[in-house]
C-alpha positions in Angstrom: -48.3 57.5 -5.5 -44.8 58.1 -6.3 -43.7 57.4 -2.7 -45.6 54.0 -2.7 -43.8 53.1 -6.0 -40.5 54.0 -4.3 -41.4 52.0 -1.3 -42.2 49.0 -3.2 -39.1 49.2 -5.2 -37.0 49.7 -2.0 -38.7 46.5 -0.5 -38.5 44.6 -3.7 -34.8 45.3 -4.0 -34.2 44.5 -0.4 -36.1 41.2 -0.6 -34.2 40.2 -3.9 -30.8 41.1 -2.2 -31.7 38.9 1.0 -32.7 36.1 -1.3 -29.5 36.3 -3.2 -27.5 36.4 -0.1 -29.5 33.5 1.3 -28.7 31.4 -1.7 -25.0 32.2 -1.7 -25.0 31.3 2.1 -26.6 28.0 1.4 -24.1 27.2 -1.4 -20.9 28.4 0.1 -21.1 27.9 3.8 -19.8 24.5 4.6 -22.2 22.1 6.2 -21.0 20.6 9.5 -19.5 17.3 8.6 -20.5 14.2 10.5 -17.6 12.8 12.3 -16.1 9.9 10.1 -16.0 6.5 11.7 -12.3 5.7 12.4 -11.3 2.5 10.9 -8.8 1.2 13.4 -6.4 -1.3 12.1 -5.7 -3.4 15.1 -2.8 -5.7 14.9 -3.5 -8.7 16.9 -0.1 -9.8 18.6 0.1 -13.6 18.5 2.3 -15.4 20.7 4.0 -18.5 18.9 5.8 -21.4 20.4 9.5 -21.2 19.5 9.1 -23.8 16.7 6.1 -22.1 14.9 7.8 -18.6 15.4 11.2 -20.0 13.8 9.1 -21.5 10.8 7.2 -18.3 10.3 10.5 -16.2 10.5 12.3 -18.4 8.0 9.2 -18.2 5.4 9.4 -14.3 5.7 13.3 -14.4 5.5 13.0 -16.5 2.2 10.7 -14.2 0.8 12.6 -11.1 1.8 15.7 -12.8 0.2 14.0 -13.5 -3.0 12.7 -10.0 -3.3 16.1 -8.5 -2.6 17.6 -10.7 -5.2 15.0 -9.5 -7.7 15.8 -6.0 -6.8 19.5 -6.7 -7.6 18.5 -8.0 -11.0 16.5 -4.9 -12.0 17.9 -1.8 -10.3 20.1 -0.8 -13.0 17.9 -2.0 -15.8 16.9 0.6 -18.5 13.4 0.0 -18.0 13.4 0.6 -14.4 15.5 3.7 -14.8 13.2 5.2 -17.3 9.7 4.0 -16.0 10.4 3.3 -12.3 7.6 1.4 -10.8 5.3 2.0 -13.7 6.8 -1.0 -15.4 7.2 -4.6 -14.6 8.4 -3.5 -11.1 5.1 -2.6 -9.9 4.2 -6.0 -8.7 7.6 -6.4 -7.1 6.9 -3.2 -5.1 3.5 -4.5 -4.3 5.0 -7.6 -2.9 7.3 -5.7 -0.8 4.5 -3.7 0.7 2.5 -6.8 1.4 5.5 -8.2 3.2 6.2 -5.0 5.1 2.7 -4.9 6.3 2.8 -8.4 7.6 3.0 -8.0 11.5 5.2 -11.2 11.5 8.1 -9.3 9.8 8.9 -7.7 13.1 10.4 -11.0 13.8 13.3 -10.2 11.5 14.2 -7.2 13.3 16.0 -9.3 15.6 18.5 -9.9 12.9 18.7 -6.4 11.7 16.5 -6.9 8.7 14.0 -4.2 7.8 11.8 -5.2 5.0 10.7 -1.6 4.2 14.4 -0.8 3.2 13.9 -2.7 0.0 11.6 -0.2 -1.3 13.9 2.6 -0.1 16.9 1.2 -2.0 15.0 0.7 -5.2 13.6 4.4 -5.0 17.2 5.7 -4.5 18.4 3.6 -7.5 15.4 4.9 -9.6 16.0 8.6 -8.6 19.9 8.3 -9.2 19.2 6.6 -12.7 20.8 3.3 -11.6 23.8 4.8 -10.0 22.8 4.3 -6.4 23.6 6.7 -3.5 25.7 6.6 -0.5 22.6 5.8 1.4 21.7 3.0 -0.8 25.1 1.6 -0.7 25.3 1.7 3.0 21.6 0.0 3.3 22.7 -2.5 0.9 26.0 -3.4 2.7 24.0 -3.7 6.0 21.4 -5.9 4.3 24.0 -8.2 2.9 25.6 -8.6 6.2 22.3 -9.3 7.9 21.2 -11.9 5.1 24.8 -13.5 5.6 24.6 -13.7 9.3 21.0 -15.0 9.4 20.7 -18.3 11.2 18.0 -20.5 10.2 
């Protein structure tokens, strides 16, 4: 009788251990993930006639120039230095990003104007507490030259 109890204890403990291992296996083993559908952001290349191309390019340039002017107004402000893009300049940054993501901004590359440099300069001013850096000074100098030499 004692051996039968020992056998039942052994099998009982064994079943309990297997049960616990199964539960842990179900919890901690990662399930194979279904491949995520890739969202492809396709940029349609549109060919414009010269008049339309020039008009679009000028509109983008004017928006760029406006954002650059706004940057010059706030880049050394106390609020920007202390709060960065958490303050009023959040909207400015959103406008820069929207313009940067516009596929037509590539038209400005012909004139050495890179819209994304606006946010780069702003970040450098924020990090340097409004003093700017050699890199930001260089970028601004190039930007001013490009703006000055832009032909509408």
